[in-house]
C-alpha positions, 0 to 999 in steps of 0.5 A, a space after each residue: 499500500 502506497 502511503 504519501 505525504 500529506 498534500 503531496 502527489 507521487 511526483 512531490 507536487 501538490 495534489 489537486 483538491 478532489 472533493 468527496 462531499 455530497 453536493 447537490 446534483 444538477 437537475 439534468 442528472 438522474 440521481 434519486 433522492 435515495 442517493 444513487 442513480 436511478 434505474 432508468 439512468 443505469 439501464 440507459 447509460 451504465 449497463 450498455 457501456 461496461 467496457 470490453 466484453 469478456 467471457 470470464 464475467 459470470 455476473 456483471 453490473 445489475 441494478 439492485 445487485 450489489 456484487 459481481 462474479 468473475 470465473 477464474 479457472 472454475 472458481 468464483 471470484 465475488 467482488 464488490 465496491 463501496 465508498 468509506 464513510 468515517 464519522 468521528 462523532 460516534 468514536 473512531 473505532 466503532 466508525 471504522 468497524 461500521 465502515 468495514 462492515 458496509 464494504 464486506 457486507 456486499 460480498 457477504 450477502 453472496 454467501 461467500 466469505 470476504 477474504 481480500 480487501 483493496 482500500 483507498 483512503 482520501 483523507 482530510 487534512 483535519 485527520 491527525 496521524 494518531 486518528 488515522 492509526 486508530 481507524 487503520 488498526 481497528 480495520 486490521 484487527 477486524 480483518 483478522 477476525 474475519 479472515 480478510 487480507 488487505 492486498 493493496 490500496 492507496 492512502 493520502 491526504 488532500 486539501 478538500 475532502 472532509 468527513 464522512 466520505 474518506 475513500 472507497 474499497 473493493 472486497 473479494 471472496 473466492 467460492 464455488 459458483 453453485 455456493 452463490 446467493 443472489 438478491 434476485 433468487 427468491 422462488 415461489 414457496 420461499 419463506 421470508 426472514 428479516 434480521 434485526 429490524 428496519 430503521 436501526 442504522 438511521 436511528 442509531 446514527 441520528 440519536 447519537 449525533 443529534 439526541 440532544 435536539 430530540 424531545 425524548 426521554 433519556 431511556 428512549 434516547 439510550 435505547 436508540 443509541 444502542 442501535 448502532 451495536 446492530 449495524 453489522 451484518 457480515 457474520 449474520 450473512 455468512 451464518 444464514 448462508 451456511 445454514 441454508 438452503 438460502 435462495 436470496 439475500 439482501 442488505 437493507 440500505 438506501 430505501 430501507 425495508 420497503 426498498 430491499 423487498 421491492 428490489 428483491 421481488 423486482 430482481 427475481 422477476 426480471 431474472 425470471 423473464 430472462 430465464 428459460 428454466 423451469 424453476 424461474 418461469 413465473 412472476 412472483 410477489 412477496 406477502 408480508 405481515 406487518 405485525 411480524 416485522 421486529 421493531 427494536 427499542 428506540 426505533 419507533 420513538 425516534 422515527 415518530 419524533 423525526 417524522 421518518 418511516 422506518 420501513 423507508 429509511 436505511 437500515 445497514 445491519 438488517 438482512 432480508 433473507 429468502 429461505 427454502 422452507 426445509 431450511 427455515 428453522 436451521 437458519 433462524 437457529 444459527 442466527 439466534 445462536 448469535 444473538 441476532 434478532 430474526 423474524 419470519 415476516 412473510 412468504 413468496 407466492 406465485 403472482 400469476 395464480 396468487 397461490 403457494 405450493 406446499 411441500 407436497 406440491 399441493 395448492 394452497 388457498 388463493 391469496 391475491 386479487 389485486 392485479 400487478 404489483 410485487 410486494 404486499 403488506 397485509 394485502 396492500 401494495 408496498 411501492 419502493 420509496 422515492 426518498 430516503 428520509 433520513 437524508 432530510 432528517 440529517 440535513 435539518 438536525 445538522 442545520 444544513 
């Protein structure tokens, strides 16, 4: 890993100022209020322009799929890239673990253990050597515990970057192709599990950073701040995949639980439309029971205070997992052994007939009368949110 002196490039000259701040985008761009480019922009401008076509790309960029897969002599190399966010206000060690988990999670949800890491830090001048040493040593210790080796990277200070966006990283993992769990692999008959619950990341961060601005009892704020302890899902994802059979898995990020459910359902249907297999020849819908969704302590109160829908806001640390009925008990037990909150929140049904096949391939009662749609909660269609309300709440509380 190359480490340069502050504000010096490789040739010794001053580095140009490259900002990683999230600035308002021009109206002509197609960046959604969820913070990412929307599907229309992706399909029109990104998907057709992916460089050279290579036979070793088993899974390339797809909207709603957070990792890619290369075929290397018959083995699957799973890889994913994410920005690095360090919030010193929550404590540097906690912030470093948080940042690393977000990067590694996109490989872990494939069911393949992350094993290698390439990492780039574009540090602000305000971060001292001692502070960065704390961040780096924390990342090292967590990587050792997870069996992840740092293989390359870049670290430097620049004049314009500022917290929290301080770089990016690429995680990699090697496994068998038939081990890979895709977010678009749900099938009719699968049971849907949710770990941890909606809103935990947003509530944990906002209550820690701005709790003094909230008119809530101290015990509620204490519970809310504890939610930052829930913002880790790498080990949960690997545990679930190993216990399986898991057919699909997705972390709950921008757009919250509502977004994750819709992305999984839409992805499964899109994949089915591209497939000629008998297993994926019909559209599916997700049937969700709202009362079954776990709400962690402090989440409901903080979301009500900030006028945030917990189902619409980012909740890193939570996973939606589609599981073959034969594996539900094993997956639940394995996660509960880790003291992870997990609940069965619904099931996947055949959208064409509105029916679910049981283990004997008999057909259960008709559940769907409303045409169209992909995710239903207590019989009402759940749309993908256009906005993640945590961005607005953060801006208002920070006085931006």
